[in-house]
C-alpha positions as CSV (number, residue, x, y, z in Angstrom):
1,M,-25.1,71.4,-36.8
2,P,-27.0,74.6,-36.4
3,V,-24.9,77.8,-36.2
4,A,-25.3,80.8,-33.9
5,I,-23.7,84.2,-33.8
6,I,-23.5,85.6,-30.2
7,T,-22.3,89.1,-29.5
8,G,-20.9,90.2,-26.2
9,A,-19.8,86.6,-25.6
10,S,-16.7,87.0,-23.5
11,K,-18.4,87.1,-20.1
12,G,-21.8,87.3,-18.3
13,L,-24.9,86.2,-20.1
14,G,-23.2,86.0,-23.5
15,R,-20.6,83.5,-22.2
16,A,-23.4,81.5,-20.4
17,L,-25.5,81.4,-23.6
18,A,-22.5,80.3,-25.6
19,L,-21.8,77.4,-23.2
20,G,-25.4,76.4,-23.1
21,L,-25.7,76.3,-26.9
22,A,-22.4,74.4,-27.2
23,G,-23.7,71.9,-24.8
24,K,-26.7,71.4,-27.1
25,G,-24.4,70.8,-30.1
26,W,-24.5,74.3,-31.7
27,D,-21.6,75.6,-33.7
28,L,-20.7,79.2,-32.7
29,V,-19.3,82.4,-33.9
30,L,-18.5,84.6,-30.8
31,D,-17.9,88.3,-30.6
32,A,-16.5,90.6,-28.0
33,R,-14.1,93.5,-27.8
34,G,-11.7,91.8,-25.4
35,A,-9.8,89.1,-27.3
36,D,-8.3,87.5,-24.2
37,R,-11.5,86.9,-22.3
38,L,-13.2,85.8,-25.6
39,A,-10.5,83.2,-26.0
40,E,-11.4,81.8,-22.6
41,T,-15.1,81.4,-23.7
42,V,-14.0,79.7,-26.9
43,A,-11.9,77.2,-24.9
44,L,-14.8,76.4,-22.6
45,A,-17.3,76.1,-25.4
46,S,-15.0,74.0,-27.6
47,A,-14.7,71.4,-24.9
48,H,-18.3,70.4,-25.8
49,G,-16.9,69.2,-29.2
50,T,-18.5,71.9,-31.3
51,R,-16.8,74.2,-33.7
52,V,-16.3,77.7,-32.2
53,T,-14.9,80.7,-34.0
54,A,-13.8,83.9,-32.2
55,V,-14.0,87.2,-33.9
56,A,-12.9,90.0,-31.6
57,G,-14.1,93.5,-32.5
58,D,-16.7,96.2,-32.0
59,V,-20.2,95.5,-33.1
60,T,-20.6,99.2,-34.1
61,D,-18.0,98.6,-36.9
62,A,-19.8,97.5,-40.1
63,A,-16.7,95.6,-41.3
64,H,-16.6,93.6,-38.1
65,R,-20.3,92.7,-38.4
66,A,-19.6,91.5,-42.0
67,E,-16.8,89.4,-40.6
68,L,-19.1,87.8,-38.1
69,V,-21.6,86.7,-40.7
70,A,-18.8,85.5,-43.1
71,A,-17.4,83.4,-40.3
72,A,-20.9,81.9,-39.7
73,R,-21.3,81.2,-43.4
74,R,-18.0,79.2,-43.3
75,L,-19.5,77.0,-40.6
76,G,-22.6,76.5,-42.7
77,G,-24.9,79.5,-42.3
78,V,-26.8,81.4,-39.7
79,D,-29.6,79.7,-37.8
80,L,-29.6,82.0,-34.8
81,L,-28.4,85.6,-34.2
82,V,-28.1,86.7,-30.5
83,H,-27.6,90.4,-29.9
84,N,-26.3,90.5,-26.3
85,A,-23.7,93.2,-26.6
86,S,-24.7,96.2,-24.5
87,A,-23.4,99.6,-23.4
88,L,-24.7,101.5,-20.4
89,G,-24.1,105.1,-21.5
90,A,-22.5,106.0,-18.2
91,E,-20.7,104.0,-15.6
92,P,-22.0,104.2,-13.0
93,L,-25.4,105.2,-14.2
94,V,-26.5,108.8,-13.7
95,R,-29.7,110.8,-13.9
96,L,-30.7,112.2,-17.3
97,A,-29.7,115.7,-16.2
98,E,-26.1,114.5,-16.0
99,L,-26.0,111.8,-18.7
100,P,-23.3,112.7,-21.2
101,L,-24.7,112.8,-24.7
102,E,-21.8,111.0,-26.1
103,G,-22.6,108.2,-23.6
104,L,-26.2,108.1,-24.8
105,R,-25.0,107.9,-28.4
106,R,-22.7,105.0,-27.5
107,A,-25.6,103.1,-25.9
108,L,-27.8,103.7,-28.9
109,E,-25.0,102.7,-31.3
110,V,-24.2,99.4,-29.5
111,N,-27.6,98.4,-28.2
112,L,-29.8,99.5,-31.1
113,V,-28.0,100.6,-34.3
114,A,-25.5,97.7,-34.3
115,A,-28.3,95.3,-33.7
116,L,-30.1,96.4,-36.8
117,G,-26.8,96.5,-38.8
118,L,-26.0,92.9,-37.8
119,V,-29.6,91.7,-38.6
120,Q,-29.3,93.4,-42.0
121,E,-26.0,91.6,-42.7
122,A,-27.3,88.2,-41.5
123,L,-30.8,88.3,-43.1
124,P,-29.9,86.3,-46.3
125,P,-28.5,83.3,-44.4
126,L,-31.2,83.6,-41.7
127,R,-33.9,83.4,-44.3
128,A,-32.2,80.5,-46.1
129,A,-31.9,78.6,-42.8
130,G,-35.6,77.7,-43.0
131,A,-36.0,78.0,-39.2
132,G,-33.9,81.2,-38.6
133,A,-34.3,83.1,-35.4
134,V,-33.1,86.5,-34.0
135,L,-32.9,86.9,-30.2
136,V,-32.2,90.3,-28.7
137,V,-31.5,90.7,-25.0
138,S,-33.8,93.3,-23.5
139,S,-34.2,94.7,-20.0
140,D,-36.9,95.6,-17.5
141,A,-35.6,99.1,-17.9
142,A,-37.0,99.0,-21.5
143,A,-40.6,98.9,-20.0
144,E,-40.3,100.6,-16.6
145,A,-39.1,104.0,-15.5
146,Y,-36.2,103.6,-13.1
147,P,-34.2,106.7,-12.0
148,T,-30.7,106.7,-13.7
149,W,-31.6,103.9,-16.1
150,G,-33.1,106.4,-18.7
151,G,-30.4,106.2,-21.4
152,Y,-29.9,102.5,-21.2
153,G,-33.6,101.9,-20.9
154,A,-34.4,104.1,-24.0
155,S,-31.9,102.1,-26.1
156,K,-33.4,98.8,-25.0
157,A,-37.0,100.1,-25.6
158,G,-35.9,100.9,-29.1
159,L,-34.4,97.4,-29.4
160,D,-37.7,95.9,-28.4
161,Q,-39.6,97.9,-31.0
162,L,-37.1,97.0,-33.6
163,A,-37.6,93.3,-32.8
164,A,-41.3,93.7,-32.9
165,V,-41.3,95.3,-36.3
166,L,-38.8,92.8,-37.7
167,A,-41.1,90.0,-36.7
168,E,-43.9,91.6,-38.7
169,E,-41.7,92.2,-41.7
170,E,-40.0,88.8,-41.6
171,P,-42.8,86.3,-40.8
172,G,-40.5,83.4,-41.8
173,L,-38.2,84.1,-38.8
174,R,-38.7,83.9,-35.1
175,V,-37.8,87.2,-33.5
176,W,-37.7,87.2,-29.7
177,A,-36.8,90.0,-27.2
178,V,-36.0,88.4,-23.8
179,D,-35.7,90.2,-20.5
180,P,-33.2,88.1,-18.5
181,G,-34.0,89.8,-15.2
182,D,-31.4,90.9,-12.6
183,M,-28.2,89.0,-12.8
184,A,-24.8,89.1,-11.1
185,T,-22.9,90.5,-14.1
186,D,-20.1,92.9,-14.6
187,L,-22.6,95.1,-16.5
188,Y,-24.8,95.5,-13.5
189,A,-21.8,96.0,-11.2
190,A,-20.7,98.8,-13.4
191,A,-24.2,100.3,-13.5
192,V,-24.8,100.3,-9.8
193,P,-21.6,99.6,-8.0
194,D,-23.0,100.3,-4.5
195,D,-25.7,97.6,-4.9
196,D,-24.2,94.4,-3.8
197,G,-27.4,92.5,-3.1
198,P,-27.6,88.8,-4.1
199,R,-28.5,88.1,-7.7
200,P,-28.6,84.9,-9.7
201,E,-25.7,84.0,-11.9
202,P,-26.3,84.3,-15.7
203,E,-26.2,80.5,-16.0
204,A,-29.4,80.3,-14.0
205,V,-31.5,81.9,-16.8
206,V,-29.9,80.0,-19.7
207,P,-32.5,77.1,-19.6
208,G,-35.2,79.7,-20.3
209,F,-33.4,80.9,-23.4
210,L,-32.8,77.3,-24.6
211,R,-36.5,76.6,-24.1
212,L,-37.3,79.2,-26.8
213,L,-35.1,77.3,-29.2
214,D,-36.6,74.0,-28.3
215,E,-40.3,75.1,-28.5
216,R,-40.0,78.0,-31.0
217,P,-43.0,80.0,-29.7
218,A,-44.4,82.9,-31.6
219,S,-42.2,86.0,-32.0
220,G,-42.6,88.4,-29.2
221,R,-41.2,89.7,-25.9
222,Y,-40.5,87.2,-23.1
223,G,-39.2,87.2,-19.6
224,A,-36.6,84.6,-18.7
225,A,-38.3,84.0,-15.3
226,A,-41.6,83.1,-17.0
227,L,-39.8,80.8,-19.5
228,L,-38.1,79.0,-16.6
229,E,-41.4,78.4,-15.0
230,G,-43.0,77.2,-18.1
231,R,-45.1,80.3,-18.6
232,R,-45.2,82.7,-21.7
């Protein structure tokens, strides 16, 4: 069975992706800081009959990243690395004039630096997989200028660039940055708590992500909505 590492898998899109992949027969190594909620995801994913390992911790910790890859190796290797873990920088979001620099550093460490660290740790088994793939969760804020989204958007823009360069440097891998679009997640609620407009649940966009794995298009940046509609 193929093996995927998914960060930020205790809730939201990370949990939805874990369940979607488990339903396709993937074995999983799942990461999150909250052990209790991560255990809930493991129970749901394991019900599909696949092997699921939980490794609670912080992706900014190098030892934790090494543990994630070691756990995947015990399951057989790393076929897919999904960097979904995210930090906003401030909750709720604030204008750049008020953005705490420590918050910006945290967003950059989680969203960008940890992503590269995990890629570096996982590159040997990804290369050995023969059809290895890296998927990073991007954001519309990486490409558009929205008030209060500056710190988060900057970290995601950096993540997009990292993915694009990685694709050039590792032509044997598929490297995709995917903008999932607006979703009803705890992350969005923390970012803009006064915005209670209707949004799709994360499960609604998972088929678009799974299509990437089924069709393996060229490395690049994709929107989940376009993938769902059969466009690229």
